[in-house]
C-alpha positions as a LaTeX table, in Angstrom:
\begin{tabular}{lrrr}
\hline
Residue & $x$ (\AA) & $y$ (\AA) & $z$ (\AA) \\
\hline
Met1 & $-0.16$ & $-0.23$ & 0.11 \\
Val2 & 2.83 & 2.38 & 0.69 \\
Lys3 & 4.63 & 1.70 & $-2.59$ \\
Leu4 & 1.26 & 2.40 & $-4.39$ \\
Phe5 & 1.01 & 5.50 & $-2.69$ \\
Ile6 & 4.69 & 6.56 & $-3.32$ \\
Arg7 & 3.81 & 5.34 & $-7.03$ \\
Leu8 & 0.96 & 7.87 & $-7.53$ \\
Ala9 & 2.60 & 10.81 & $-5.66$ \\
Leu10 & 5.71 & 10.48 & $-7.49$ \\
Leu11 & 3.59 & 10.23 & $-11.24$ \\
Cys12 & 1.23 & 13.55 & $-9.95$ \\
Val13 & 4.79 & 14.99 & $-9.27$ \\
Val14 & 6.31 & 14.11 & $-13.02$ \\
Leu15 & 2.76 & 15.10 & $-14.61$ \\
Ser16 & 2.66 & 18.63 & $-12.82$ \\
Gly17 & 5.83 & 19.13 & $-13.91$ \\
Cys18 & 5.22 & 18.76 & $-17.91$ \\
Ser19 & 3.01 & 21.79 & $-17.91$ \\
Tyr20 & 5.64 & 24.06 & $-15.60$ \\
Ser21 & 7.71 & 26.62 & $-17.89$ \\
Val22 & 10.27 & 28.97 & $-17.05$ \\
Tyr23 & 9.26 & 31.46 & $-19.52$ \\
Ser24 & 7.14 & 34.27 & $-19.19$ \\
Asn25 & 4.00 & 35.04 & $-20.76$ \\
Ala26 & 3.93 & 38.83 & $-21.02$ \\
Tyr27 & 2.58 & 38.85 & $-24.41$ \\
Pro28 & 0.12 & 35.66 & $-25.14$ \\
His29 & $-0.80$ & 37.39 & $-28.53$ \\
Leu30 & 2.49 & 37.69 & $-30.05$ \\
Lys31 & 3.33 & 34.47 & $-32.25$ \\
Lys32 & 4.86 & 35.37 & $-35.48$ \\
Val33 & 7.97 & 37.63 & $-35.42$ \\
Ala34 & 9.78 & 39.04 & $-38.47$ \\
Val35 & 13.62 & 39.88 & $-37.84$ \\
Arg36 & 14.19 & 42.67 & $-40.25$ \\
Ala37 & 17.60 & 43.42 & $-41.66$ \\
Phe38 & 19.82 & 45.79 & $-39.54$ \\
Glu39 & 21.00 & 49.30 & $-40.95$ \\
Asn40 & 24.92 & 48.50 & $-41.00$ \\
Arg41 & 26.96 & 51.19 & $-39.92$ \\
Ser42 & 29.87 & 49.79 & $-39.13$ \\
Ala43 & 32.97 & 49.22 & $-41.06$ \\
Asp44 & 32.23 & 45.23 & $-40.99$ \\
Tyr45 & 30.53 & 45.00 & $-44.56$ \\
Asp46 & 29.03 & 41.48 & $-43.87$ \\
Leu47 & 28.36 & 42.32 & $-39.99$ \\
Gly48 & 24.68 & 43.08 & $-41.30$ \\
Asp49 & 23.76 & 39.58 & $-42.86$ \\
Lys50 & 25.65 & 37.89 & $-40.03$ \\
Leu51 & 23.45 & 39.19 & $-37.53$ \\
Leu52 & 20.18 & 39.12 & $-39.79$ \\
Asn53 & 20.97 & 35.44 & $-39.96$ \\
Gly54 & 22.07 & 34.88 & $-36.76$ \\
Leu55 & 19.16 & 36.16 & $-34.87$ \\
Ser56 & 16.72 & 34.44 & $-37.52$ \\
Gln57 & 18.26 & 31.24 & $-36.52$ \\
Glu58 & 18.00 & 31.96 & $-32.41$ \\
Phe59 & 14.54 & 33.14 & $-32.89$ \\
Ala60 & 14.03 & 29.39 & $-34.56$ \\
Asn61 & 15.87 & 27.73 & $-32.14$ \\
Asp62 & 13.70 & 29.47 & $-29.35$ \\
Gly63 & 10.59 & 28.66 & $-30.42$ \\
Arg64 & 8.45 & 31.01 & $-28.99$ \\
Leu65 & 7.44 & 33.12 & $-31.76$ \\
Lys66 & 7.56 & 31.41 & $-35.26$ \\
Leu67 & 10.00 & 33.29 & $-37.88$ \\
Val68 & 8.02 & 34.62 & $-40.78$ \\
Thr69 & 8.34 & 37.01 & $-43.39$ \\
Gln70 & 4.84 & 38.28 & $-43.70$ \\
Gln71 & 2.13 & 39.21 & $-41.88$ \\
Pro72 & 4.31 & 39.02 & $-38.46$ \\
Asp73 & 2.68 & 39.94 & $-34.85$ \\
Cys74 & 5.67 & 41.97 & $-34.04$ \\
Thr75 & 9.00 & 42.93 & $-35.70$ \\
Leu76 & 12.70 & 43.28 & $-34.53$ \\
Glu77 & 14.49 & 46.04 & $-36.36$ \\
Gly78 & 17.39 & 48.15 & $-35.83$ \\
Ser79 & 21.09 & 49.34 & $-36.79$ \\
Ile80 & 24.39 & 48.30 & $-36.05$ \\
Asn81 & 25.88 & 51.54 & $-34.47$ \\
Ser82 & 29.49 & 50.14 & $-34.02$ \\
Phe83 & 31.57 & 47.05 & $-34.17$ \\
Glu84 & 35.19 & 47.51 & $-32.48$ \\
Glu85 & 37.89 & 44.75 & $-32.41$ \\
Asn86 & 40.60 & 46.09 & $-29.48$ \\
Ile87 & 43.46 & 45.00 & $-27.41$ \\
Tyr88 & 42.02 & 43.13 & $-23.98$ \\
Ser89 & 44.86 & 41.79 & $-22.37$ \\
Tyr90 & 48.83 & 41.35 & $-22.69$ \\
Asp91 & 50.78 & 38.44 & $-21.58$ \\
Ala92 & 53.79 & 38.85 & $-19.63$ \\
Ala93 & 56.49 & 39.48 & $-22.46$ \\
Asn94 & 54.12 & 42.16 & $-23.33$ \\
Asn95 & 52.35 & 40.44 & $-26.27$ \\
Val96 & 48.78 & 40.58 & $-27.16$ \\
Gln97 & 47.01 & 37.96 & $-25.53$ \\
Asp98 & 43.26 & 38.70 & $-25.70$ \\
Tyr99 & 41.21 & 40.90 & $-28.39$ \\
Gln100 & 37.61 & 42.17 & $-27.44$ \\
Leu101 & 34.86 & 42.41 & $-29.90$ \\
Arg102 & 32.14 & 45.23 & $-29.02$ \\
Leu103 & 29.27 & 45.52 & $-30.87$ \\
Val104 & 26.72 & 48.47 & $-29.81$ \\
Cys105 & 23.17 & 48.22 & $-32.04$ \\
Ser106 & 20.11 & 50.44 & $-31.80$ \\
Val107 & 16.98 & 47.94 & $-31.51$ \\
Thr108 & 13.41 & 48.08 & $-31.56$ \\
Phe109 & 10.82 & 45.45 & $-30.65$ \\
Thr110 & 7.23 & 46.33 & $-32.23$ \\
Asp111 & 4.17 & 44.64 & $-31.04$ \\
Leu112 & 2.13 & 45.17 & $-34.43$ \\
Ile113 & $-1.56$ & 43.65 & $-32.93$ \\
Asn114 & $-1.51$ & 46.60 & $-30.48$ \\
Asn115 & 0.71 & 49.35 & $-32.61$ \\
Gln116 & 3.24 & 49.70 & $-29.79$ \\
Val117 & 6.83 & 49.36 & $-29.27$ \\
Ile118 & 7.38 & 46.98 & $-26.81$ \\
Trp119 & 10.94 & 47.58 & $-26.02$ \\
Glu120 & 13.78 & 49.85 & $-27.66$ \\
Asn121 & 17.38 & 50.40 & $-26.83$ \\
Lys122 & 19.63 & 52.95 & $-29.01$ \\
Ala123 & 22.56 & 51.76 & $-27.62$ \\
Leu124 & 22.48 & 48.41 & $-26.53$ \\
Gln125 & 25.97 & 47.03 & $-26.23$ \\
Val126 & 27.26 & 43.46 & $-25.86$ \\
Thr127 & 31.19 & 42.24 & $-25.48$ \\
Cys128 & 32.88 & 39.05 & $-25.79$ \\
Asn129 & 36.54 & 38.00 & $-26.01$ \\
Tyr130 & 38.67 & 35.99 & $-27.84$ \\
Ala131 & 41.96 & 34.58 & $-27.49$ \\
Val132 & 45.07 & 35.05 & $-29.85$ \\
Ser133 & 47.94 & 33.40 & $-27.67$ \\
Glu134 & 47.94 & 29.91 & $-25.93$ \\
Gly135 & 48.01 & 31.68 & $-22.31$ \\
Ser136 & 44.97 & 33.12 & $-22.87$ \\
Thr137 & 41.99 & 32.29 & $-20.70$ \\
Ala138 & 39.29 & 33.55 & $-23.15$ \\
Gln139 & 36.38 & 31.27 & $-23.92$ \\
Phe140 & 36.94 & 31.55 & $-27.65$ \\
Ser141 & 39.86 & 31.15 & $-29.73$ \\
Ser142 & 38.76 & 33.08 & $-32.90$ \\
Lys143 & 37.02 & 35.89 & $-34.19$ \\
Glu144 & 34.21 & 34.27 & $-35.73$ \\
Glu145 & 33.61 & 32.55 & $-32.99$ \\
Ala146 & 33.25 & 35.59 & $-30.81$ \\
Thr147 & 31.04 & 37.26 & $-33.48$ \\
Asp148 & 28.48 & 34.32 & $-33.05$ \\
Glu149 & 28.55 & 34.86 & $-29.39$ \\
Leu150 & 27.92 & 38.39 & $-29.61$ \\
Ile151 & 24.61 & 37.60 & $-31.72$ \\
Ser152 & 24.01 & 34.96 & $-29.02$ \\
Leu153 & 24.10 & 37.52 & $-26.42$ \\
Leu154 & 22.36 & 40.18 & $-28.43$ \\
Phe155 & 19.61 & 37.78 & $-28.98$ \\
Lys156 & 19.15 & 36.81 & $-24.99$ \\
Ala157 & 19.27 & 40.65 & $-24.28$ \\
Ile158 & 16.56 & 41.08 & $-26.73$ \\
Ile159 & 14.35 & 38.33 & $-25.41$ \\
Gln160 & 15.16 & 39.33 & $-21.63$ \\
Asn161 & 13.56 & 43.04 & $-22.08$ \\
Thr162 & 10.62 & 41.88 & $-24.17$ \\
Leu163 & 9.12 & 38.24 & $-24.10$ \\
Glu164 & 10.60 & 37.72 & $-20.77$ \\
Thr165 & 9.89 & 40.92 & $-18.89$ \\
Trp166 & 8.52 & 40.05 & $-15.21$ \\
\hline
\end{tabular}
């Protein structure tokens, strides 16, 4: 009898966990998003395409909003204000050890159903370091990997300030 009770209790706990989500439902009417091409004001000519493709892929992987090109419920648009690569650290021999990438964007996330801007940031900044020498502790070993991480960080910042508002 005790074993049956434990099994039933365990089953209830497991089933009740199936409906739990860590995502907020701040805008339940938003189902479809269109990611517009960002105006690229940086010297890196292909960064706009990388950003568009990366953000589109992040939305597709996230799954909360369906990525569409026509009849969206909301849009994400903006501009790349700057993209910089600066020396971040030196080793003991005064050789460059790490570089830091810094991306500054202007971002607008608009609810087209209610015709209102949900979130806007004219100077959203994300940074990421990458290594150029063996003694580095940077997580990424190339500029391309660090750029991909910048796009992922940008996506996370956008989602946290729009769909996950608490």
